[in-house]
Backbone bond lengths (Angstrom), bond angles and torsions (degrees), N, CA, C in turn:
res aa  C-N    CA-C-N  psi(-1)  N-CA   C-N-CA  omega(-1)  CA-C   N-CA-C  phi
1 M - - - 1.454 - - 1.512 112.15 -
2 N 1.363 116.45 138.17 1.441 120.00 179.64 1.521 109.62 -75.95
3 Q 1.334 115.46 120.18 1.459 122.39 -177.89 1.486 113.82 -96.19
4 L 1.320 117.52 6.03 1.511 119.11 -178.35 1.456 113.63 -82.23
5 Y 1.296 122.17 -5.77 1.380 124.91 -174.81 1.570 110.12 -117.95
6 S 1.368 118.29 149.78 1.453 122.00 165.28 1.523 105.02 -76.81
7 L 1.279 117.11 141.26 1.475 121.06 -173.12 1.505 111.96 -101.86
8 K 1.310 113.17 148.25 1.461 121.28 179.79 1.515 110.27 -76.21
9 S 1.338 117.40 137.78 1.491 123.22 -174.02 1.537 107.32 -100.64
10 V 1.343 111.06 162.98 1.495 124.49 173.40 1.509 111.31 -90.84
11 E 1.308 115.18 128.56 1.466 120.98 175.84 1.478 113.33 -76.04
12 K 1.367 115.06 -49.89 1.463 120.82 175.15 1.530 112.36 -160.17
13 V 1.286 117.16 158.42 1.440 123.66 174.67 1.533 109.35 -122.06
14 F 1.263 121.28 131.29 1.442 121.80 177.61 1.490 113.28 -145.77
15 S 1.317 116.45 151.50 1.502 120.22 -173.30 1.567 107.26 -89.38
16 I 1.346 110.97 151.75 1.479 120.10 178.10 1.561 107.10 -107.89
17 A 1.303 115.46 120.06 1.456 121.82 176.64 1.486 109.99 -67.66
18 P 1.347 118.22 146.30 1.474 122.19 -179.40 1.560 111.82 -53.44
19 G 1.256 119.52 130.61 1.400 123.79 177.14 1.501 115.38 85.55
20 K 1.342 116.77 0.44 1.484 120.81 -177.67 1.560 110.02 -98.80
21 L 1.304 116.37 154.71 1.434 119.82 -179.45 1.525 107.81 -74.43
22 I 1.348 116.76 148.87 1.441 123.32 175.80 1.518 109.21 -78.62
23 I 1.343 115.00 -54.30 1.442 120.29 166.42 1.472 109.00 -104.25
24 G 1.319 120.36 128.63 1.440 125.63 -171.55 1.458 114.01 111.96
25 N 1.377 115.32 17.03 1.483 119.73 175.40 1.531 107.61 -116.06
26 P 1.330 118.18 170.54 1.499 122.26 -177.40 1.564 114.66 -52.44
27 D 1.372 115.71 -33.70 1.423 118.91 -175.65 1.569 111.06 -79.29
28 L 1.284 117.53 -22.94 1.437 124.16 -177.72 1.534 110.13 -152.21
29 K 1.345 114.54 80.30 1.491 117.87 -172.76 1.467 109.88 -72.47
30 R 1.286 122.55 -34.36 1.457 123.94 178.58 1.523 106.35 -162.69
31 L 1.337 114.72 150.86 1.464 117.60 -178.90 1.576 104.05 -138.70
32 D 1.299 120.50 87.23 1.436 126.52 -174.96 1.549 109.95 -48.79
33 P 1.345 116.58 121.15 1.468 129.88 16.45 1.527 115.16 -98.23
34 F 1.374 115.94 10.37 1.454 119.46 -175.19 1.527 110.50 -86.57
35 L 1.341 119.64 137.95 1.412 122.13 -170.47 1.552 107.65 -108.47
36 I 1.378 116.23 -47.63 1.470 121.58 -175.30 1.568 107.32 -145.59
37 L 1.293 116.59 141.36 1.406 121.45 167.20 1.511 107.52 -138.35
38 D 1.383 113.26 125.62 1.474 120.26 -175.72 1.538 108.05 -124.68
39 H 1.343 116.38 129.98 1.477 121.80 170.70 1.568 108.33 -96.72
40 F 1.332 113.02 91.00 1.516 115.79 -171.20 1.513 110.00 -89.15
41 S 1.302 110.60 153.73 1.498 122.34 171.66 1.502 107.64 -146.59
42 T 1.360 117.87 106.05 1.380 120.85 -168.65 1.523 111.33 -150.95
43 K 1.303 119.60 161.25 1.431 124.74 171.48 1.547 108.71 -147.82
44 L 1.339 115.42 168.65 1.418 121.06 -177.93 1.567 109.82 -61.05
45 P 1.324 117.85 144.05 1.452 130.45 13.63 1.518 117.17 -86.62
46 C 1.355 116.98 4.38 1.416 119.59 177.67 1.593 110.96 -73.76
47 G 1.237 118.07 159.80 1.483 120.33 179.14 1.542 108.20 164.59
48 F 1.304 113.56 -166.91 1.480 122.31 -179.95 1.482 109.53 -125.64
49 S 1.324 117.94 88.42 1.471 120.31 -178.46 1.519 109.87 -71.20
50 D 1.331 115.66 -175.65 1.456 121.85 -170.09 1.489 110.89 -49.64
51 H 1.331 117.11 126.44 1.516 121.36 -178.71 1.555 109.03 -156.15
52 P 1.285 114.64 151.64 1.492 117.69 -175.64 1.530 113.16 -92.66
53 H 1.397 114.99 157.46 1.484 118.29 170.88 1.493 104.25 -136.72
54 R 1.334 114.63 151.84 1.504 121.17 169.70 1.476 107.83 -156.51
55 G 1.357 114.63 137.40 1.463 120.13 167.86 1.506 119.33 95.25
56 Y 1.381 116.62 3.46 1.426 119.27 -178.44 1.578 109.14 -160.43
57 E 1.280 116.12 -177.19 1.453 122.68 -178.25 1.527 111.16 -115.32
58 T 1.316 119.52 140.50 1.450 121.96 178.46 1.526 107.79 -116.82
59 V 1.380 115.99 134.14 1.408 124.92 -177.30 1.486 111.25 -119.81
60 T 1.309 118.06 128.19 1.498 121.79 173.78 1.494 109.91 -118.99
61 Y 1.280 117.48 123.75 1.449 124.08 -179.23 1.526 108.30 -123.82
62 M 1.355 117.98 119.10 1.434 120.15 -171.62 1.506 110.86 -95.35
63 L 1.343 113.64 142.97 1.457 120.88 172.92 1.544 112.96 -111.63
64 E 1.320 116.70 -39.98 1.462 122.26 -176.75 1.518 108.64 -140.87
65 G 1.332 115.37 151.53 1.472 119.29 172.10 1.538 110.90 73.66
66 Q 1.314 112.71 -161.23 1.515 119.28 -179.17 1.509 109.90 -129.59
67 F 1.349 116.38 153.79 1.402 124.60 167.24 1.505 111.84 -131.29
68 L 1.286 117.12 129.73 1.483 121.81 175.42 1.511 109.51 -94.11
69 H 1.320 115.94 141.18 1.394 119.86 177.43 1.525 114.91 -137.28
70 E 1.328 115.92 154.26 1.444 118.68 -178.58 1.526 108.73 -159.26
71 D 1.325 120.80 142.07 1.439 117.42 -177.60 1.537 109.41 -141.65
72 S 1.335 115.87 170.12 1.491 124.77 -171.55 1.507 111.82 -69.10
73 T 1.350 118.77 -14.56 1.492 119.54 179.93 1.485 112.04 -91.06
74 G 1.353 118.81 4.07 1.453 122.06 175.40 1.513 115.53 101.95
75 N 1.366 118.22 -1.89 1.422 122.34 177.43 1.477 111.49 -79.83
76 K 1.351 119.15 141.96 1.435 124.24 174.11 1.498 109.63 -158.94
77 G 1.316 116.09 157.69 1.506 118.91 177.06 1.494 112.01 172.32
78 T 1.362 114.27 -168.46 1.428 120.82 179.11 1.561 106.89 -128.49
79 L 1.383 113.28 129.75 1.443 115.86 171.38 1.528 111.58 -95.25
80 N 1.249 116.18 131.10 1.485 124.58 175.19 1.517 109.47 -106.26
81 P 1.381 115.38 171.20 1.471 119.06 -179.95 1.568 112.57 -52.19
82 G 1.302 115.61 126.46 1.464 121.92 179.27 1.514 115.55 93.10
83 D 1.356 117.85 -7.84 1.443 122.93 -176.98 1.543 109.00 -83.46
84 L 1.288 115.94 160.74 1.457 125.06 -170.47 1.536 109.76 -134.75
85 L 1.343 118.18 130.32 1.395 122.23 171.18 1.537 110.77 -123.90
86 W 1.304 116.25 126.99 1.447 121.58 -173.68 1.552 108.42 -129.60
87 I 1.358 116.49 105.14 1.424 122.45 -173.65 1.495 108.50 -109.08
88 T 1.301 117.43 127.08 1.501 124.77 169.94 1.522 106.50 -95.00
89 A 1.344 115.58 106.79 1.464 119.61 -174.51 1.548 108.52 -72.67
90 G 1.336 116.19 -39.57 1.495 119.79 179.48 1.465 110.18 53.90
91 K 1.354 122.66 -128.80 1.388 124.83 -170.15 1.496 112.69 -76.30
92 G 1.314 116.19 -11.98 1.460 117.39 170.76 1.565 115.43 153.52
93 V 1.329 117.95 140.75 1.374 122.79 175.27 1.532 108.83 -155.85
94 I 1.329 117.04 144.78 1.459 124.28 172.18 1.484 110.23 -98.66
95 H 1.328 116.65 134.56 1.445 119.28 -165.87 1.501 109.25 -144.43
96 A 1.358 116.98 149.76 1.474 121.50 174.21 1.590 107.13 -139.60
97 E 1.327 112.77 139.60 1.469 119.77 173.96 1.558 106.77 -135.36
98 M 1.321 113.05 130.80 1.466 115.92 -176.71 1.554 108.43 -139.84
99 P 1.408 115.91 140.35 1.435 117.56 176.14 1.538 111.19 -58.09
100 G 1.281 114.79 157.17 1.447 120.67 -176.95 1.480 117.71 -92.71
101 S 1.358 116.20 3.22 1.491 118.76 -172.40 1.524 109.96 -153.29
102 W 1.325 113.29 149.06 1.485 120.75 171.43 1.530 112.48 -85.27
103 D 1.303 114.58 -16.58 1.460 120.93 -173.51 1.538 114.80 -110.31
104 E 1.311 114.31 -42.65 1.501 121.28 -174.97 1.485 109.28 -95.29
105 K 1.324 121.08 127.18 1.456 125.23 179.31 1.552 110.59 -68.10
106 S 1.343 110.89 140.88 1.478 119.25 168.89 1.481 107.77 -97.63
107 V 1.393 115.59 122.70 1.438 121.68 -175.05 1.510 108.50 -122.23
108 G 1.311 118.89 137.72 1.464 122.58 176.77 1.486 110.61 176.37
109 F 1.316 114.91 -162.39 1.473 123.88 -178.22 1.540 112.18 -123.59
110 Q 1.328 114.27 136.82 1.433 120.00 170.43 1.536 108.91 -118.20
111 L 1.351 113.10 121.05 1.518 122.50 -175.10 1.560 107.46 -119.38
112 W 1.326 115.25 134.03 1.400 122.87 168.35 1.546 112.82 -108.21
113 I 1.333 117.50 125.90 1.471 123.15 -178.41 1.530 108.39 -116.13
114 N 1.306 116.72 126.63 1.434 119.95 -177.29 1.541 109.91 -72.43
115 L 1.321 113.31 150.79 1.538 120.28 172.33 1.492 107.91 -106.25
116 S 1.303 114.07 152.36 1.495 122.10 176.69 1.469 110.25 -71.96
117 S 1.316 115.58 165.20 1.452 119.38 -177.77 1.529 110.69 -59.74
118 K 1.292 118.55 -32.07 1.412 124.29 177.96 1.513 114.62 -67.46
119 E 1.392 116.68 -22.07 1.436 121.96 -172.42 1.516 111.70 -109.67
120 K 1.303 117.68 -10.61 1.467 118.81 -168.43 1.518 115.00 -59.82
121 F 1.319 114.01 -32.51 1.462 120.38 -175.66 1.478 112.24 -106.83
122 C 1.322 118.26 24.03 1.482 120.24 177.92 1.487 110.14 -72.26
123 E 1.354 114.78 170.01 1.454 120.51 175.45 1.529 110.81 -67.80
124 P 1.338 118.61 141.72 1.430 121.30 178.84 1.560 110.41 -60.26
125 Q 1.308 112.04 149.04 1.504 117.71 179.32 1.525 107.05 -138.78
126 H 1.317 115.93 147.08 1.421 124.79 -176.05 1.577 108.27 -128.55
127 Q 1.353 112.06 122.71 1.479 118.16 174.87 1.518 109.57 -128.54
128 E 1.323 112.96 113.42 1.469 117.93 -177.82 1.528 108.01 -120.92
129 I 1.341 115.82 120.91 1.475 121.10 -175.46 1.483 110.48 -123.66
130 A 1.364 112.35 123.13 1.510 119.40 175.51 1.501 112.44 -69.93
131 K 1.319 116.47 152.78 1.443 123.80 -176.85 1.509 112.71 -45.91
132 E 1.347 115.86 -46.88 1.510 121.26 -174.24 1.541 109.63 -70.04
133 N 1.282 123.19 -16.89 1.429 126.17 177.24 1.512 117.33 -93.90
134 I 1.254 115.54 -2.56 1.490 116.94 179.78 1.484 107.41 -84.79
135 P 1.322 118.74 128.67 1.497 119.80 -174.60 1.531 108.51 -68.23
136 M 1.349 113.97 148.60 1.423 122.83 180.00 1.499 109.61 -126.67
137 A 1.371 115.16 135.27 1.475 121.51 171.63 1.526 106.90 -107.37
138 M 1.342 116.87 129.23 1.442 121.02 -175.26 1.497 110.34 -132.63
139 T 1.403 112.30 137.16 1.490 118.57 164.66 1.491 104.47 -122.71
140 K 1.334 113.60 -168.44 1.465 118.19 -178.35 1.548 112.00 -61.05
141 N 1.308 116.11 -38.64 1.421 119.30 -174.24 1.533 117.25 -120.52
142 V 1.327 113.90 7.26 1.497 116.56 -174.67 1.513 106.12 -137.78
143 T 1.335 115.99 140.46 1.456 125.62 173.72 1.522 108.32 -129.10
144 V 1.292 114.04 129.17 1.498 119.95 179.97 1.521 110.17 -131.17
145 K 1.371 114.31 121.94 1.445 120.15 170.15 1.518 107.95 -87.79
146 V 1.291 114.78 123.06 1.499 118.47 -170.95 1.526 107.58 -106.24
147 M 1.306 114.42 95.14 1.523 119.00 176.67 1.507 110.48 -77.84
148 A 1.334 117.10 -44.01 1.499 121.72 178.70 1.503 106.93 -146.56
149 G 1.343 114.34 150.39 1.424 121.88 -177.24 1.492 111.64 86.25
150 E 1.305 117.21 -152.47 1.536 120.14 -175.58 1.541 108.95 -146.08
151 S 1.297 114.78 144.83 1.525 123.27 177.64 1.533 108.63 -146.72
152 F 1.352 115.89 131.57 1.450 119.15 -178.10 1.507 114.20 49.05
153 G 1.322 117.55 35.56 1.455 120.66 -179.56 1.457 117.29 79.85
154 V 1.341 119.70 -2.03 1.416 125.56 177.96 1.564 111.12 -94.08
155 K 1.277 117.26 127.17 1.458 120.40 -174.89 1.537 108.23 -99.00
156 G 1.385 114.43 149.40 1.394 121.81 -175.86 1.504 114.32 -69.80
157 C 1.336 115.70 165.96 1.482 120.23 -176.94 1.541 114.48 -91.62
158 I 1.327 115.25 -8.04 1.446 120.87 -172.84 1.577 110.00 -97.89
159 K 1.255 117.89 136.29 1.490 121.88 169.79 1.503 104.79 -91.00
160 T 1.363 116.30 114.07 1.440 121.01 -174.65 1.522 108.27 -104.31
161 R 1.383 113.66 144.17 1.431 122.39 174.96 1.536 112.16 -90.80
162 T 1.331 116.22 -32.61 1.473 120.14 168.23 1.531 106.93 -103.58
163 P 1.395 116.38 129.49 1.445 117.96 -174.58 1.550 110.56 -64.95
164 V 1.310 116.06 114.91 1.552 121.84 -178.32 1.473 110.91 -141.53
165 M 1.302 113.52 159.54 1.457 122.89 171.01 1.556 108.48 -117.73
166 F 1.334 117.17 130.81 1.446 122.27 179.91 1.560 105.71 -133.48
167 L 1.344 114.98 105.36 1.518 118.79 -178.30 1.482 108.06 -128.51
168 D 1.408 111.82 141.59 1.496 122.20 171.55 1.559 103.58 -105.57
169 V 1.326 114.67 112.32 1.526 117.71 -173.15 1.483 109.56 -114.02
170 E 1.312 113.34 133.67 1.516 117.00 172.45 1.566 108.61 -128.45
171 I 1.298 112.32 127.70 1.526 120.48 -177.03 1.436 108.86 -119.81
172 R 1.373 115.44 127.05 1.452 119.16 178.56 1.511 112.28 -78.51
173 P 1.307 120.39 172.29 1.468 124.36 -174.08 1.592 109.09 -60.48
174 Y 1.292 112.30 145.14 1.471 123.65 174.27 1.509 111.01 54.50
175 A 1.345 112.33 54.02 1.493 118.41 -178.31 1.522 109.79 -140.61
176 V 1.343 117.24 171.29 1.457 122.16 -178.55 1.456 108.11 -134.58
177 F 1.322 117.11 138.24 1.476 124.72 174.37 1.560 108.18 -114.77
178 E 1.266 117.17 133.12 1.434 125.94 178.34 1.535 110.86 -118.63
179 Q 1.324 117.07 132.31 1.447 120.66 -179.55 1.529 110.09 -142.81
180 V 1.328 118.85 126.25 1.452 121.80 170.31 1.540 110.69 -76.11
181 I 1.356 113.36 128.76 1.482 118.54 174.09 1.499 106.99 -127.72
182 P 1.371 119.70 127.81 1.464 120.05 -178.49 1.496 110.80 -54.80
183 K 1.314 114.86 137.23 1.448 120.76 -171.00 1.524 113.99 -62.36
184 E 1.321 115.72 -25.40 1.440 118.03 -174.37 1.597 111.46 -90.35
185 W 1.333 113.75 -4.14 1.475 119.96 178.19 1.469 116.49 -79.84
186 N 1.338 118.76 147.63 1.442 123.47 166.70 1.528 110.73 -81.84
187 A 1.346 117.59 141.56 1.444 116.58 -171.30 1.605 108.37 -151.42
188 F 1.353 114.96 146.59 1.476 117.27 174.01 1.521 106.39 -157.77
189 C 1.311 112.92 166.14 1.497 121.56 179.03 1.556 105.73 -125.87
190 Y 1.313 113.41 144.90 1.453 121.05 170.52 1.539 108.91 -121.38
191 V 1.293 113.82 119.48 1.509 120.36 -179.53 1.442 109.50 -88.82
192 F 1.322 115.89 124.00 1.515 119.06 175.31 1.531 112.71 -120.88
193 K 1.277 114.59 6.78 1.503 116.76 175.37 1.525 110.77 -158.87
194 G 1.297 119.41 131.74 1.449 121.97 173.98 1.517 117.39 76.26
195 E 1.308 119.10 -147.16 1.442 122.48 -173.17 1.533 109.19 -156.62
196 G 1.336 116.52 139.11 1.506 120.82 179.19 1.452 109.81 -143.47
197 L 1.366 112.78 172.49 1.477 122.76 177.94 1.549 106.35 -116.42
198 F 1.340 114.89 121.40 1.500 120.63 -167.28 1.441 111.41 -115.08
199 G 1.386 112.81 136.69 1.458 121.89 173.33 1.480 116.36 75.48
200 A 1.289 117.49 -174.76 1.433 123.83 -174.14 1.520 113.56 -65.94
201 G 1.382 116.63 -27.94 1.423 121.17 179.74 1.599 113.73 -94.31
202 R 1.345 112.48 7.48 1.472 117.17 176.48 1.517 112.29 53.22
203 E 1.317 118.26 45.04 1.451 125.19 178.64 1.523 110.48 -66.62
204 K 1.264 115.26 126.40 1.510 120.87 -176.04 1.560 106.07 -79.98
205 A 1.317 116.92 134.84 1.422 125.24 174.09 1.511 109.00 -146.42
206 S 1.337 113.44 135.23 1.457 121.48 -176.09 1.537 112.16 -122.97
207 R 1.225 118.32 -174.38 1.479 124.60 -175.05 1.489 110.06 -46.13
208 D 1.367 116.85 141.05 1.477 125.92 179.34 1.527 112.01 62.71
209 S 1.301 114.66 32.19 1.508 117.79 177.70 1.589 109.37 -117.66
210 C 1.306 115.15 144.68 1.461 121.36 172.86 1.509 111.01 -107.07
211 V 1.308 117.74 134.35 1.430 123.64 -179.32 1.575 108.09 -116.44
212 L 1.330 113.62 110.05 1.431 118.89 -179.29 1.511 110.88 -93.85
213 L 1.260 119.96 122.99 1.451 126.46 -176.06 1.573 111.60 -87.81
214 K 1.344 114.59 148.09 1.416 120.23 177.51 1.546 109.58 -76.08
215 R 1.348 116.10 143.39 1.427 120.89 166.08 1.535 108.48 -88.35
216 D 1.290 117.12 107.57 1.494 121.04 -177.64 1.526 106.49 -145.07
217 E 1.349 115.96 -168.60 1.432 121.78 -175.20 1.535 112.39 -75.84
218 S 1.304 118.54 -11.89 1.399 120.64 -179.35 1.538 115.33 -83.49
219 E 1.330 115.57 143.21 1.457 120.91 -177.66 1.522 112.61 -110.73
220 M 1.341 118.32 -26.57 1.460 119.46 -174.00 1.492 110.16 -88.79
221 F 1.302 113.77 123.53 1.491 121.69 176.69 1.512 110.52 -110.73
222 I 1.277 117.73 136.31 1.488 121.81 179.47 1.518 109.12 -128.42
223 V 1.322 110.02 147.17 1.503 120.01 169.09 1.537 108.52 -127.90
224 E 1.275 118.48 138.49 1.494 124.24 -179.64 1.550 108.97 -121.69
225 T 1.299 113.59 157.10 1.511 117.88 172.82 1.513 108.06 -129.47
226 D 1.391 111.22 151.68 1.493 118.23 170.09 1.527 107.48 -97.44
227 A 1.306 115.18 -123.90 1.417 120.78 -175.37 1.584 114.95 -71.94
228 E 1.354 112.55 -19.46 1.517 117.41 -175.24 1.528 109.39 -108.38
229 S 1.286 115.98 142.69 1.490 120.79 174.22 1.528 108.33 -74.14
230 V 1.314 115.36 169.75 1.438 122.47 177.01 1.485 111.38 -146.11
231 R 1.384 115.99 143.78 1.469 120.87 175.25 1.528 108.09 -131.56
232 F 1.284 117.21 136.36 1.449 121.03 -174.05 1.511 111.23 -155.40
233 L 1.364 115.72 155.09 1.459 117.65 166.10 1.512 109.97 -90.42
234 L 1.317 114.65 136.76 1.491 120.90 170.92 1.556 107.81 -111.69
235 L 1.291 113.74 115.87 1.461 122.29 178.78 1.471 112.19 -118.11
236 A 1.326 117.48 130.85 1.422 120.92 -179.00 1.513 107.35 -146.99
237 G 1.372 114.13 144.88 1.465 115.42 -179.18 1.518 112.62 -155.69
238 K 1.333 114.35 155.04 1.458 118.54 179.93 1.551 108.56 -80.18
239 P 1.329 118.86 123.66 1.452 121.44 -177.92 1.513 112.70 -62.35
240 L 1.335 117.56 138.01 1.410 123.48 178.89 1.572 112.29 -80.02
241 N 1.281 114.26 -28.34 1.461 123.29 179.88 1.510 112.53 52.83
242 E 1.335 111.68 45.52 1.478 119.86 -178.92 1.535 109.88 -122.12
243 P 1.313 123.56 157.21 1.436 124.12 179.83 1.540 108.79 -68.38
244 V 1.321 116.61 146.69 1.442 121.59 175.11 1.543 111.09 -119.48
245 V 1.334 116.19 124.81 1.349 121.54 178.63 1.542 106.53 -127.01
246 G 1.374 117.30 105.86 1.415 121.79 -172.79 1.527 113.10 -117.79
247 Y 1.356 113.68 153.25 1.429 120.07 173.03 1.570 105.90 -152.22
248 G 1.364 111.31 118.42 1.497 113.93 -173.27 1.506 114.61 54.24
249 R 1.353 116.08 -122.80 1.430 123.00 176.94 1.522 115.75 -95.72
250 F 1.313 117.45 22.77 1.491 121.80 172.71 1.464 108.87 -116.75
251 V 1.396 114.72 132.71 1.458 122.71 -178.89 1.511 108.90 -130.32
252 L 1.295 118.54 109.38 1.436 124.77 -176.54 1.607 109.48 -124.06
253 N 1.361 112.11 -174.52 1.449 117.98 -178.90 1.562 114.35 -100.84
254 T 1.328 113.42 -27.12 1.519 120.59 -176.73 1.468 113.57 -134.38
255 K 1.274 116.12 158.68 1.455 122.53 177.68 1.533 108.84 -63.58
256 E 1.305 116.22 -36.80 1.524 119.11 178.11 1.569 109.45 -62.72
257 E 1.306 115.18 -43.39 1.487 117.40 178.53 1.509 111.25 -62.30
258 L 1.363 116.44 -39.79 1.475 119.74 177.52 1.493 113.15 -63.06
259 Q 1.341 114.87 -43.70 1.486 118.60 178.85 1.500 111.82 -63.53
260 K 1.310 118.53 -37.67 1.421 123.68 177.99 1.593 109.17 -68.95
261 T 1.290 115.63 -37.83 1.472 119.34 175.95 1.509 112.23 -60.04
262 L 1.329 116.37 -44.41 1.474 123.39 -179.00 1.544 108.25 -62.95
263 L 1.341 117.95 -39.98 1.409 123.05 -179.39 1.483 108.13 -67.29
264 D 1.323 117.96 -47.20 1.490 124.58 179.77 1.493 109.72 -54.93
265 Y 1.344 115.10 -47.66 1.467 117.33 -176.86 1.579 112.99 -68.91
266 N 1.254 113.23 -42.19 1.486 117.77 -176.08 1.578 110.24 -67.09
267 C 1.390 111.21 -33.16 1.512 115.35 179.35 1.510 115.39 -95.18
268 G 1.376 115.99 -1.57 1.485 118.41 177.86 1.540 112.91 65.77
269 M 1.358 116.09 53.69 1.469 119.04 -177.47 1.518 112.81 -145.79
270 N 1.307 116.70 166.79 1.477 120.55 172.90 1.576 113.88 59.99
271 G 1.344 116.07 39.45 1.450 121.30 179.09 1.583 109.29 114.88
272 F 1.330 118.20 -14.59 1.459 119.37 -177.45 1.537 111.22 -115.82
273 E 1.313 118.26 28.53 1.395 123.30 -178.19 1.521 111.00 -62.85
274 A 1.314 118.07 -27.56 1.463 122.65 -178.57 1.538 113.72 -70.37
275 V 1.361 113.86 -18.21 1.453 116.37 179.25 1.583 113.46 -60.45
276 L 1.320 112.75 -24.10 1.464 115.85 -178.67 1.536 112.51 -84.21
277 S 1.250 120.27 -15.58 1.437 121.18 -170.54 1.565 113.20 -137.74
278 W 1.298 120.39 -20.08 1.440 121.41 -173.36 1.513 114.16 -94.41
279 E 1.284 115.37 142.30 1.466 122.11 175.71 1.506 108.89 -145.49
280 S 1.256 121.56 131.60 1.427 121.29 -177.37 1.601 109.25 -77.85
281 K 1.292 115.36 152.37 1.454 119.93 175.54 1.517 112.42 -77.87
282 I 1.299 116.86 -28.71 1.467 118.50 -173.56 1.470 113.59 -77.39
283 K 1.427 119.61 -16.64 1.422 123.38 178.04 1.541 112.79 -55.29
284 H 1.303 114.46 -27.27 1.462 119.03 -173.96 1.542 112.64 -86.33
285 L 1.337 115.08 0.33 1.485 118.26 178.13 1.524 111.68 -59.53
286 V 1.294 117.77 -31.25 1.489 120.53 -178.42 1.515 111.52 -63.45
287 K 1.290 119.04 -18.47 1.471 121.71 -177.96 1.499 112.59 -97.45
288 R 1.394 118.30 3.55 1.474 119.67 -175.20 1.537 112.08 -114.32
289 N 1.251 115.79 46.51 1.443 120.18 175.83 1.512 113.33 -59.70
290 P 1.332 120.77 113.81 1.435 119.53 -173.13 1.493 111.18 -74.27
291 N 1.323 117.66 -6.52 1.508 120.93 178.14 1.498 110.00 -91.46
């Protein structure tokens, strides 16, 4: 372990009950700039049929199974294990995501990242990255998939509008992972496999646990393992420090912006023109039970 740095500490560790949000629950309602993080596990007929977004980014990262997606800007495809979909909703997009099977569960993460007031009404953007194109940083005992940010000198594949770090980290037994996180950023880990020792105090966290890090003067964060390996998401972001006024899948800065958004959506204008004419093909999958 590198002893030249003061180490970042853990503020608290808490367990996530099955089916509950990781961000968006009573223990962690919001962590600027992150709005929601869901560890989903679902199959047809459940899914996310046609729905609108405005004012933030949605990220889908697959672990198991398939997810089909389609949106009103013409993008569509299939996410397989390890694939990443990063959508900047900006001023507005209609979107659908549906599991690819009635029998096999689709498992992964859905993350919402807030946009600053300067970016909220930008043009929608679509970034879809196949598993084999996600940069990987590797040492003898650590593997990091770098979606956004940087780790071990490897830069992420996503162009972010809000400064964030999104890493999938796996540490083998009896090893140490070190990561620099800007001291003013909010950061946390979500453990979804194994067990590790987090931060300066070596706080133990195992599967289905969230590890919230302290915002302090330290930048170096470490995770160690004993006899068991660990795999976790490391998410960190620069706080926007702006008001949040949300309703459903709309996230704005003021009540006036929210009222205007509801009007835009209901009237099909200013980014929501597609609501009057567009319908995804995958929304009908729920009616096609082969059994």
